[in-house]
N, C-alpha and C positions, 0 to 999 in steps of 0.2 A: 504494500500500500504506500503510494508516494506521499511524502510530507513536504510541503512547501514552507520553508522557514521565512520569517519576516525579512531577514536579510537578503533572501533570494527573490523576493517579489519584484516583478518588473514594473517600472514606473514610466508613464508617458505624460509629458506636460503639453497642454494645448492652451490657446488663449482663454478657453472657458473653464479650465481647471486642471486637476491632476488625477489621472486614472492609475491605480495600482492594481495590477493583475494578481488575483488571489489563486485562481486555477483556470486552466485553459488547455487546449490540446498540446501546445508546446510547453506548458508549465504544469506538469503532473499528469498529462495524458487524459484530461477530463473531456467528457462529451458535452459538458456545459461550461460556458465561460462565466466566471464570477470575478467582479472587480469592485474596488472601492473608489468612489469619486469624491473629491474634495474641491469645492468651488468657492472662491472668495466672494465677498459681498458684492452684489450687483452684477456679477459676471453673467455673460450670455453665451450659451453654447450655440453652434450654428443651427439654422433650420435645416433639417435633414429627415430622411426616411430610412427605416430598417426593413429588411425582408422577413424578419422573424419577430415574434413578441419578446418583450423584455419585462422584467419585474424589478421595480425600483423601490427599495425600502429606505426611508430617510431616518438617519441616526441622530443628526443634530441639525439645527437651523430650520430654514424654510425655503420654499421655491415655488414658482409657478411654472406650469408646463402648458404651452399652447399645443394642443393635440388636435390637429386638423380643424383649427378655428375655435375649439372649445378650450376655455381656460380652466385648468385644474390647479387649485391651491393646496399645497402639501406642507406639512410640518413634521417635526420630530415624531417618530413612531408611525407615521402614515406610510402606506404602500400603494403604489400605482402599478397597474398592469397595462402596459402600452401595447396595443395590438400591432401586428405586422402591417406594413404598407400604408400607414397613416403618417403624414408629416408631423414633426414635433420640434419644439424648441424649448429648452430648459433655461430658466432665468433664476439665478440665486437671489434670495431675499436680502434684507439689510444686514444680516449677520453671516451670510453665506450658508453653506450646508455641507454635510457629508452624507453619503448614501452607499449602500451596497446594491449592486446591480447584477442580475443574472439573465442569461439567454442562451439559446443553442450555440454550440461551437460552430464557427464558420459563418455566422450570420454576416450579411453584407449591408453596408450603408450606401444609399444613393440619393440623388437630388439634393446634395449638400449646397445650400445657398449661403456662401460666406466668402470673405476675402482672406481667410486664414491659410497659411502655408500647408497645413495638413490636408485640407480639402483638395487643394490643388495637387498635392502629392498622390492622394488616393485615386483621383480621377473620377470617372463616371460611376463605377460600382466596385467596391472593394471591402475587405475585412479590415477594420481598424487594428492597429498594432496591439492594443490591450486585450483583444479578443482572440488573437492567434495563439 
């Protein structure tokens, strides 16, 4: 049984926050990707769409998620199940947030609308580095 030590967790920084991979196909051989997201106050992730559902559980702080035009307000202890193929954008509240996120290994992001370097690097459809 693989054990991923804190010191071995993979860390990816983006303009919207820091994703720390807890388990993935390349990290522990998992069929599910699990990562920790830490977003500073007021940060905005890019508007984007995933081809698989994700589960977000907020550990600290608060955020809003624009899910295909519907605004979801989430706070510490809340969980959001984001369906596949619906555009979303996560915006951190005034204190920022931390969350644990899970979804199928190999899921791909597409339709990223942002000027961030990561979106340009990923191209039209790709698996983000914290999910690999």
